[in-house]
C-alpha positions as CSV (number, residue, x, y, z in Angstrom):
1,M,-54.0,25.4,7.6
2,S,-50.3,25.9,8.4
3,T,-47.4,23.8,7.2
4,T,-44.4,23.1,9.3
5,L,-41.1,22.3,7.6
6,T,-38.8,19.9,9.2
7,P,-35.1,20.8,8.9
8,V,-33.0,18.5,6.8
9,E,-29.3,18.0,7.2
10,V,-27.5,18.5,3.9
11,E,-24.0,17.1,3.6
12,Q,-21.4,19.6,2.4
13,P,-19.7,18.7,-0.8
14,R,-16.3,17.2,-0.1
15,E,-13.2,19.0,-1.3
16,V,-11.0,17.3,-3.9
17,E,-8.1,17.3,-1.4
18,D,-10.3,15.5,1.2
19,V,-11.1,12.8,-1.3
20,E,-7.4,12.5,-2.2
21,R,-6.5,12.2,1.5
22,D,-8.9,9.3,1.9
23,R,-7.3,7.2,-0.8
24,P,-4.8,4.7,0.6
25,W,-1.1,4.6,-0.4
26,I,0.3,1.3,-1.7
27,V,3.9,0.1,-1.5
28,I,5.3,-1.7,-4.6
29,V,8.3,-4.0,-4.7
30,W,9.9,-4.2,-8.1
31,N,11.9,-7.0,-9.6
32,D,15.6,-6.6,-9.7
33,P,18.6,-8.5,-11.0
34,V,20.4,-8.6,-7.6
35,N,18.3,-10.2,-4.9
36,L,17.6,-14.0,-4.7
37,M,14.0,-15.1,-4.6
38,T,14.6,-16.7,-1.2
39,Y,15.9,-13.5,0.2
40,V,12.9,-11.5,-1.1
41,T,10.6,-14.0,0.6
42,L,12.5,-13.8,3.8
43,I,12.4,-10.0,3.8
44,L,8.6,-9.9,3.2
45,Q,8.1,-12.3,6.1
46,K,10.4,-10.4,8.4
47,L,9.1,-6.8,7.6
48,F,5.4,-7.5,7.2
49,G,4.8,-10.6,9.2
50,Y,3.6,-12.6,6.2
51,N,3.6,-16.4,6.5
52,R,5.9,-18.2,4.1
53,V,3.0,-19.0,1.6
54,K,1.9,-15.4,1.3
55,A,5.5,-14.1,1.1
56,E,6.3,-16.6,-1.6
57,K,3.2,-15.7,-3.6
58,L,4.2,-12.0,-3.5
59,M,7.8,-12.9,-4.4
60,L,6.6,-14.9,-7.4
61,Q,4.4,-12.1,-8.5
62,V,7.4,-9.8,-8.4
63,H,9.5,-12.3,-10.3
64,H,6.9,-13.1,-13.0
65,E,5.0,-9.7,-13.4
66,G,7.9,-7.4,-12.4
67,K,6.2,-6.0,-9.3
68,A,3.8,-6.6,-6.5
69,V,1.9,-4.5,-3.9
70,V,3.2,-5.6,-0.5
71,S,1.4,-3.2,1.8
72,S,-1.0,-0.3,1.9
73,G,-2.2,2.4,4.3
74,T,-1.5,6.0,5.2
75,R,1.2,8.0,3.5
76,E,3.4,7.9,6.6
77,K,3.1,4.1,6.9
78,A,4.0,3.7,3.2
79,E,7.0,6.0,3.5
80,H,8.1,3.9,6.5
81,D,7.6,0.6,4.6
82,V,9.5,1.9,1.6
83,A,12.4,3.0,3.8
84,R,12.6,-0.5,5.5
85,L,12.5,-2.2,2.1
86,H,15.3,0.0,0.8
87,A,17.4,-0.7,3.9
88,A,17.0,-4.4,3.1
89,G,18.3,-3.8,-0.4
90,L,15.0,-4.2,-2.3
91,W,13.7,-1.8,-4.9
92,A,10.4,-0.3,-3.7
93,T,8.2,2.7,-4.5
94,M,4.9,4.1,-3.2
95,Q,1.9,5.7,-4.9
96,Q,-1.6,6.6,-4.0
97,D,-4.0,3.9,-5.0
């Protein structure tokens, strides 16, 4: 009696840098003593297309908790979003989630 083995595909282990690349980047807006709450709400609406309710919710999170995540995505998108927030006078940073 002969046995035939069926080939099985084995997934290669992922490299650490592949896993790191898959993790999204987040953009954080920080509370500051300069900008009015209404201005922050307006900027979030203008830059990210959020409706007034969502923008106000994020603004209040910034005001009460000191920060809020306002967007996420690729590193390039996060860099672009941070640059736009800085241009509008808001304090923003990015980090990998």
